[in-house]
N, C-alpha and C positions, 0 to 999 in steps of 0.2 A: 568444829561442827561436822557431824557425819555427813557423808555425801551419798546420794543415790547413784546406783550404777547407770551407765549410759542407756541401757535397755529400759530400766524402770523410769528414767527421766523422760524418754520419748513416749512411753505409754502414759505417763502422767500428763503430758501435753496433749494427749488425745489421738496420737497416731496408733493405728492398729498394731497388734503385736507382730503379725506376719510382716508388715512393711518395715517396722522398726528393726526386726532381726535381719531382714534382707538388706536394709541400708547399712547396718553395722558390718555385716559380712562383706558386702561389696566394696566398702570403703576401707577394709582392712582394720576395723576396730580402732580407727584413729581419733575417735572422740565424737561427742554429740554434734559439734558444729559441722564436721564433714558429713555425718549421717544426715543432718537436716538439709544441707546443701543438696545431697543426692535426692532426698524426698521431695524437695521443692522443684527440682528440675525434672523429676520423673513422675510427678503426681498425675499427669494426664496420659501416661503410657497405658496401653490396653492390658499389658501383662504385669502391671506393678503389683498386683495381689497374688500372682502365681508363686507358689513356694519355691525357695531356692533349692537347687539340686544338692544332694548330700555329697560331701567331698569323697574322692576315691578312696582315701585311707580308711574312712569309716565304713564304707561298703565292704571292703575286704577284711575288716576286723583288725586293722592295724592299730596298735597302741599309740595314742597321741604323744608327741614329743613334749619335753618340758616347756618349749616355747609356746606350744599350742595350749598348754594347761594354764597359761597366763590369762587373767581375767580381761574383760573388755577394756578396762582403763589401764592395763599394763602394770598393775600394782603388784603382780606376782602373788596374789593371795591364793592359797591352796583351796581346792574345791571343798575340803572338809572343814575349813575354818568358818566360823560364824560371821555373818555380816553385821555391821553396826546398825542399830535400830534408830530411825530418825523420829524426832518428835513431830508433832503436827505443825508447829510453827516453822521448823526447819524444812519440812516437806513443802509447805506453802511458799516459803521464801525461794527455795530452789525452783519450784514450778513457776513462780513469778519471773525469775531470771530467764528461764527457758522460753517462756511466752514472749518476753520482750525480745529475745534473740530471734524467735520465729517472726515476730512482727517486723523487726528490722530487715530480715532476709526477704520478707514479702514486699516491703517497700522498695528494697534494692531491685528486686525482680520487676516490679511494676515500672520503676523508673527506666530500667533497661529496655523493657518492651515499648515504653512510650518513645524513647529515643530511636529505637529501631523503626517504629511506625512512622515517626517524623522523617526519618531518613528515606524510607520507602516512598512517602508522599513527595519529598523533594525530587527523588529520582523519577517518579511518574510525571511530575510537572516538567522536569527538564527534558524528558523524552518527548512529551507533548509539544513543547516549544520547538524542539529540533524537527519534529515531524511537520509542524506548521510552517517552519522556515523552509523546509525542503519542498513542500507543496507550493509555497509562494515562488520559490526559485523556478520550479517547473512551469508555473503559469507565466512567469516573466519570459522564460525561454520560448514558450509557445507563442506569446504575443510578439516577441522580437522576430521569430521566424516568419510569422504571418505578415508582419510589416515588411520584412525583406522580400517576401514573395510578391506582395503588392507592388513594391517599388520596381522589382525586376519585370513584372508583367507590364507596368506602365512604361518602363524604358523600352521594352520590346515593341509595344504598340506605337510609341513615338518614333522609334527607328523605322518601323514599317511604313508609317505615314510619310516620313521623310524620304524614303526610297520611292514611294509613289509620286511625290511632288517632283523629285529629281527626274523621274522617268517622263513626267508630263513636260517638264522644262526642256529635256533633250528632244522630245518629239516636236515641240514648238520650234526649237532652234533648227532642227533638220528641215522642217517644212519651210521656214523662212529662208534657209539657205537654198533649198531646192527651187522655190518660186521667185526668189529675189532677183536672179540674173535675167529673167525673161520680161521684166517690167518695161524696159526701154523698147524692145523690139515688138512685143505684143501687148498692148494695153489691156486686152480683154481677159487674159488669165487672172489678173488680180481680182476681177469680179467673181470668178469662180473659186477664189482662194478660201472663202469661209466654208466651202463644201468639205474639205478634209478635216476641218477643226472638230466637228462632232465625232470623228472617228477615234479621237483620243480616248474617250471612255471605253470604246470597244477594245482598246489595247490594255486597259487596266486589269481585267480578270486574270491574265497570266501572272500578274504580280501576287495574286492570292496564293500561288503555289510556293511562294517563299515562306509561308507560315508552316512551321513544323509542329505546332501544338494547337489544340482546340479546347476552348473553355465551354463546358456544357453545364447548363443549369436545368435541373429536372424538378418539375412541380408534381408533388404527390397528391393523391386523392384527399388526404386529410388536411390539405392547405400548407403543409410544410414543404421545404425544398431542399435539394441536395445540389452541391456544386463541386465539380471535379474537372481537372485538366487531363486531357487525353492527347496522344499523338495523332497528328492529322491523318496518318495512314492506318490507324487502328480501325477495326471493323465496328459497325454499330452494335454488334452482339456484345462487345466489351462494355458498352454503356448499359445495356439491359442487365448484364451480369452484375455490374456495380449496383444498380438499383435494387435488384433482388436481394443482394447481400446487406444493404444498408437501409431498407425501407422500414424495418422493425416488424414486430409481431402484430398480426391482425387479430380481431376478436374471434375467438374460437380456436386459435392456435394454428390455423391452416395458412398456407401461402399460395394464393391463386396466381397463375401466370399473368404477366403484364403485357400490355401493348403500348408502344411508344407513338406519340403523335407530335407533329410540329404545329406550333401555334399559328404562324402566318408565313406562307399560305397554308391553309388547313390540309394536312396530309397524314394518313395513317401508314406507317411503315410495315411492310410485309416481311415474311420470313426470308424472302430473297434479298430484301434490303439489308437484313442482318449481316450478310456476308460482304457487303460493300463498304469501302472505307468512308470515314467521315468527310474527307475532302471531296470525294466524288458525289456525296449526297448534299453538298452545299452547306455543311454545318461548320465550316472554318471561316473566320477564326473563333467565332462564338455563336452559340445558339441556345434557344430555350425549348425544351421538350416537355410534353405532358404525359403523365402515366395514367393509363386507363386499364381496367380489368379486361382481360382477354376473354371474349365470348367463346364458350366451348363449341367446337365444330361438330 
């Protein structure tokens, strides 16, 4: 049975002549299957319909070599020889085979794209799971650090209370030792012994100097609060700066200056107080401050 040429077969299958010629040329005239593979892979290219550039030898008028004169199927048929004429049945049969081959290539391409899409979806889900796990680890680390910070603060507070109790016990022991020897000679001094006892609370304030940190809770006008630990020797201006940096945006985008107030006893801190350390202002070891908008002077 006579066979159609590769170019005629591609045209019979519905490919434009320009694309068919370009596919055969770029695949080295290796046959219909190679040309169809190229057409299937490049059908969405923006330049698929652009004509193929003329080879350099043809531009310069060079005579084609005997190998270049070979037909698309490599049969070696001379240009002057006549091609066999196909009957209508033969043409339909060959077209049917080519269409089946095109359908097979199309199915293979769809299956490949489906596998690639499935792989991309698996990759996306895997990355999402890894990201979720990383966020969970970060939250757990933050919770663990917060718990450790609370335990440390509690231990420091217990240690400070223990030092105060030990100080009181030493004071009691010193007073007992001081007044214990005069009981036999002078009975009256024991009557006045309760007098020095109330003085022990007056000796407690110096123990506050042992605190090197201060925990400040700041209540904002919108009802929320901020909590931060500062050094006892830091100035009150450090607390105001922290509030201005973390209080958030106000309606309108502006940030009005703030004034710090103490809850009890009620006190409004002045600009001069901003230069004083927290320890000197009586805010150690912890205090609650209230934020109010500063009235323009």
